[in-house]
N, C-alpha and C positions, 0 to 999 in steps of 0.2 A: 712645787714639792721640794721640802726641806730634805737635805741628806746629812747623815751622821757617819762619820768615820770611825771605825773601831779596830785596833789591832788585837788580836787574840794569840796568847802564847800556847804553843803546842809542845808536847814532849812525849817521848816514848823510850823504853829501854828493854822491852821483852819481844822476843819473836823478830819479825821482819819489821823493826821500827820505822825504817823509811817509808816502807809501804803503808803503815799506820798512818803516818802524817800525810801522805798524799790522799789517802782515803778520807781522812778528817777534813782536809782542805776542800776536797770535791764535795763532801757533805754540806759544809757551810755554803758553798757557792750555790747549792740546790734550795737552800731555804727561801721561803717566799719573800719577795721585796729586798733580796740581798744579791749584791753583786761581788765577786771576788775580784779585786782590782789588781793586787799583786802579792807577791809572798817574798819573804826573806830567803836568803840561802839558808841550807840546812847546816846545822852545827853539831858537831859531836863534842859533848862535855863529860867531864869526869864525874863519877857520883859523889854527892856532898858528904856522905858518911863514909870514912876511911876505915880500912881493916876488914871490910866484908868482901863478899864475892859478886857484889851488885854490878852489873854491867853498866858501860858507858851509856849516857843518854843520847838520843838524837832529837834536837830541838829546832823549831821554826816560828816564825811570826806572820801569819798571812793577814793582809789588810782586806777587810770586807766593808763595803758601804751598804747601809742599810737605807731605802727609800722611805721616808714617812710621809703619809698622806695628812 
């Protein structure tokens, strides 16, 4: 069985952003033939557009392995 590694960038900046990232990583881990191997730490980043009232983003990059038949 061949495996493929995939890094997936996640980000959120509304509501409970950290909880949204945890929920997204959990959903990825529950995909068929997919295993969540590890995740990066969570980073807080400033908005790309300056001058607005956009909140900072919370970002992470989980690594999932998809097992292919």
